C-alpha positions in Angstrom: -2.0 5.2 -99.8 1.7 5.6 -100.3 2.4 2.3 -98.6 -0.2 0.6 -100.9 1.4 2.0 -104.0 4.8 0.8 -102.8 3.4 -2.7 -102.1 2.1 -2.9 -105.7 5.5 -1.7 -106.9 7.2 -4.5 -104.9 4.9 -7.1 -106.5 5.5 -5.7 -110.0 9.2 -5.8 -109.6 9.3 -9.5 -108.6 6.6 -11.1 -110.8 7.8 -14.7 -110.5 7.9 -14.6 -106.7 4.5 -13.0 -106.7 3.1 -15.7 -109.0 4.5 -18.5 -106.9 3.0 -17.1 -103.7 -0.4 -16.5 -105.4 -0.5 -20.0 -106.9 0.2 -21.7 -103.5 -2.4 -19.5 -101.7 -5.0 -20.1 -104.5 -4.6 -23.9 -104.2 -5.1 -23.5 -100.4 -8.3 -21.4 -100.7 -9.6 -23.5 -103.6 -9.5 -26.7 -101.5 -11.0 -24.8 -98.5 -13.9 -23.6 -100.7 -14.5 -27.1 -102.1 -14.5 -28.6 -98.7 -16.9 -25.9 -97.5 -19.3 -26.6 -100.5 -19.0 -30.4 -99.9 -19.9 -30.0 -96.2 -22.9 -27.8 -97.0 -24.1 -30.3 -99.6 -23.8 -33.3 -97.3 -25.4 -31.3 -94.4 -28.4 -30.4 -96.7 -28.7 -34.0 -97.9 -28.6 -35.2 -94.2 -31.4 -32.8 -93.3 -33.4 -34.0 -96.3 -33.2 -37.6 -95.5 -33.8 -37.1 -91.8 -37.2 -35.5 -92.5 -38.3 -38.1 -95.1 -40.4 -41.1 -94.0 -37.7 -43.3 -92.4 -39.7 -45.5 -90.0 -42.1 -47.9 -91.7 -44.6 -49.7 -89.5 -46.3 -52.8 -90.9 -49.4 -54.1 -89.2 -50.5 -57.7 -88.8 -53.9 -59.0 -90.2 -55.6 -58.6 -86.8 -55.1 -54.8 -86.8 -58.2 -52.8 -87.6 -58.3 -49.5 -89.2 -59.4 -48.0 -85.9 -56.3 -49.4 -84.1 -54.1 -48.0 -86.8 -55.6 -44.5 -86.8 -55.4 -44.5 -83.0 -51.7 -45.2 -83.2 -51.3 -42.6 -85.9 -53.0 -39.9 -83.8 -50.9 -40.8 -80.8 -47.7 -40.5 -82.9 -48.8 -37.3 -84.5 -49.1 -35.6 -81.1 -45.3 -36.1 -80.4 -43.3 -33.0 -80.9 -40.3 -34.8 -82.5 -42.5 -36.3 -85.2 -43.1 -34.2 -88.3 -45.4 -36.4 -90.4 -47.3 -39.7 -90.2 -48.7 -41.1 -93.4 -51.3 -44.0 -93.3 -51.2 -46.4 -96.2 -54.1 -48.8 -96.3 -54.0 -52.1 -98.0 -55.7 -50.8 -101.2 -53.1 -48.0 -101.5 -50.3 -50.5 -100.8 -51.6 -52.6 -103.7 -51.6 -49.6 -106.0 -48.0 -48.8 -105.0 -47.0 -52.4 -105.6 -48.7 -52.5 -109.0 -46.9 -49.3 -110.1 -43.5 -50.6 -109.0 -44.1 -53.9 -110.9 -46.1 -52.7 -113.8 -43.6 -54.3 -116.3 -43.9 -57.8 -114.7 -47.5 -59.1 -115.1 -46.7 -62.4 -113.4 -46.0 -60.6 -110.1 -49.2 -58.6 -110.5 -51.3 -61.7 -110.8 -50.0 -63.3 -107.6 -50.6 -60.3 -105.3 -53.9 -59.0 -104.0 -54.7 -56.3 -101.4 -55.5 -58.9 -98.7 -52.0 -60.1 -98.5 -50.4 -56.7 -98.3 -50.2 -55.2 -94.8 -51.4 -51.7 -94.0 -48.6 -49.4 -92.8 -47.5 -46.1 -91.4 -44.7 -44.0 -92.8 -43.1 -41.7 -90.1 -40.9 -38.7 -90.5 -39.0 -37.2 -87.5 -36.9 -34.1 -86.8 -33.6 -36.0 -86.4 -31.9 -39.4 -86.4 -32.2 -40.0 -82.7 -35.9 -39.5 -82.8 -36.2 -42.1 -85.6 -34.6 -44.7 -83.3 -36.8 -43.6 -80.4 -40.0 -44.1 -82.5 -38.9 -47.5 -83.7 -38.4 -48.6 -80.1 -41.8 -47.3 -79.0 -43.9 -48.9 -81.8 -42.2 -52.3 -81.5 -44.1 -52.7 -78.2 -47.5 -52.2 -79.9 -49.3 -55.7 -80.2 -50.8 -54.9 -83.7 -47.4 -54.1 -85.2 -45.9 -57.0 -87.2 -42.6 -55.4 -88.3 -40.8 -52.1 -87.9 -38.3 -51.0 -90.6 -35.8 -48.3 -89.6 -34.3 -46.7 -92.7 -31.4 -45.0 -91.0 -28.6 -46.4 -93.1 -28.4 -43.4 -95.5 -28.5 -41.0 -92.6 -25.7 -42.9 -90.8 -23.6 -42.9 -94.0 -24.1 -39.2 -94.5 -23.1 -38.5 -90.9 -19.9 -40.4 -91.3 -19.1 -38.7 -94.6 -19.8 -35.3 -93.0 -17.5 -36.0 -90.1 -14.8 -37.5 -92.5 -14.8 -34.4 -94.8 -14.6 -32.1 -91.8 -11.7 -33.8 -90.1 -9.8 -34.5 -93.3 -10.5 -31.0 -94.6 -9.4 -29.4 -91.4 -6.2 -31.4 -91.4 -5.4 -30.8 -95.0 -6.3 -27.2 -94.9 -4.2 -26.6 -91.8 -1.1 -28.1 -93.5 -1.7 -25.9 -96.6 -2.3 -22.8 -94.5 1.0 -23.3 -92.6 2.8 -23.9 -95.9 1.2 -20.7 -97.4 2.2 -18.6 -94.4 5.8 -19.9 -94.7 6.0 -19.2 -98.4 4.7 -15.7 -98.0 7.2 -15.2 -95.2 10.0 -16.4 -97.4 9.0 -14.3 -100.4 8.6 -11.1 -98.4 11.6 -11.9 -96.3 13.8 -12.1 -99.5 12.6 -8.7 -100.5 13.3 -7.2 -97.1 16.8 -8.8 -97.1 17.4 -7.3 -100.6 16.7 -3.8 -99.2 18.5 -4.2 -96.0 20.7 -1.1 -96.4 17.8 1.0 -97.6 15.8 0.1 -94.5 18.7 0.9 -92.3 19.0 4.4 -93.9 15.3 5.0 -93.4 15.6 4.0 -89.7 18.6 6.3 -89.2 16.7 9.3 -90.6 13.8 8.6 -88.3 11.2 7.0 -90.7 8.1 5.7 -88.8 7.6 1.9 -88.3 4.6 1.9 -90.6 6.4 3.7 -93.4 9.1 1.0 -93.4 7.0 -2.1 -92.6 3.6 -1.1 -94.1 4.4 -1.9 -97.7 5.6 -5.4 -96.8 2.5 -6.1 -94.6 0.2 -4.8 -97.4 2.1 -6.9 -100.0 1.3 -10.1 -98.1 -2.3 -9.0 -97.6 -2.6 -8.4 -101.3 -1.3 -11.9 -102.1 -3.9 -13.4 -99.9 -6.7 -11.1 -101.1 -6.1 -11.8 -104.9 -5.5 -15.5 -104.3 -8.9 -15.9 -102.5 -10.6 -14.0 -105.3 -9.0 -16.3 -107.9 -9.9 -19.4 -105.9 -13.5 -18.2 -105.5 -13.8 -17.5 -109.2 -12.5 -21.0 -110.2 -14.7 -22.7 -107.6 -17.9 -20.9 -108.6 -17.2 -21.4 -112.3 -16.8 -25.1 -111.8 -20.0 -25.2 -109.7 -22.0 -23.3 -112.3 -20.8 -25.6 -115.2 -21.4 -28.7 -113.1 -24.9 -27.7 -111.8 -26.8 -29.6 -114.6 -24.9 -32.7 -113.9 -25.4 -32.4 -110.1 -29.1 -31.8 -110.5 -29.5 -34.8 -112.8 -27.6 -37.0 -110.3 -29.2 -35.8 -107.1 -32.8 -35.5 -108.2 -34.8 -34.2 -105.2 -31.9 -34.4 -102.8 -30.6 -30.7 -102.3 -26.9 -31.1 -103.0 -26.4 -27.5 -104.3 -26.4 -24.6 -101.8 -30.1 -23.7 -101.2 -29.4 -20.0 -100.8 -27.1 -17.4 -102.3 -26.3 -16.3 -98.8 -24.4 -19.6 -98.3 -22.2 -18.8 -101.3 -21.7 -15.2 -100.2 -20.7 -16.3 -96.7 -18.1 -18.7 -98.1 -16.8 -15.9 -100.3 -16.5 -13.4 -97.5 -15.0 -15.9 -95.1 -12.4 -17.1 -97.6 -11.5 -13.5 -98.7 -11.0 -12.3 -95.1 -9.1 -15.5 -94.2 -6.8 -15.0 -97.3 -6.1 -11.5 -96.4 -5.3 -12.5 -92.8 -3.0 -15.4 -93.8 -1.1 -13.1 -96.2 -0.7 -10.4 -93.6 0.4 -13.0 -91.0 3.1 -14.4 -93.4 4.4 -10.8 -94.0 4.3 -10.0 -90.4 6.5 -12.9 -89.5 9.0 -11.8 -92.2 9.0 -8.2 -90.9 9.6 -9.3 -87.3 12.4 -11.6 -88.5 14.3 -9.3 -90.8 13.5 -5.7 -89.7 15.3 -4.8 -86.4 14.0 -1.9 -84.4 
């Protein structure tokens, strides 16, 4: 408790150094939190599109409803297929009419007879989509197979890009933050060099001498992570209506408060650890045993 009070006293006596350290750490944790939210959003969007109908099977005119339903039942029995929707010619015409209701010329030229019956297939993951496409291409009644994997491929690339770029950028900022904490705390230790020597001569314990400086770094990290979380969550709350309007049914926002809480806890613990590590390096460098 005495070490903690002394740590607060050290921070209060050098406000400009404390502000500089907290600002650098806040930027580091803010970027980390934003990258975490972006990764969660893209991962949720990826899961959403992977489970939507992504394989479209169009049948030729020789295919009977019995043939189509037999293939549907065969596909439904596969464990990696989540849903198979049969769209007969009449329903396909209704969909076409709805899509082109503002263009009467197109509606006059199309009848149910010229529209193919189809199956829409959803699978558990992207690899299963490609497997289904390869299997149904061999069916004689199938005229065309459309694999809608472009969106999923793009999201996969974005997710990997954000992860790698985020890890690299965050690593640089983390190292910078540790060095700045080490410099700030090291300057304070150097300014009390003689006081520390006296304490060592009279037999003060290692924690009594080093504890306030270690706790000071931990406090820098703790308060910086709280500030970064506050800024990030505030921005998220204010931008929620815009995100919902843009994304529609795609779940870009965290689908559970547990996700936000996990990011908060992780960033707070990481901030405290980074601050402590920076102080520890300064203590080992400037305080001789």
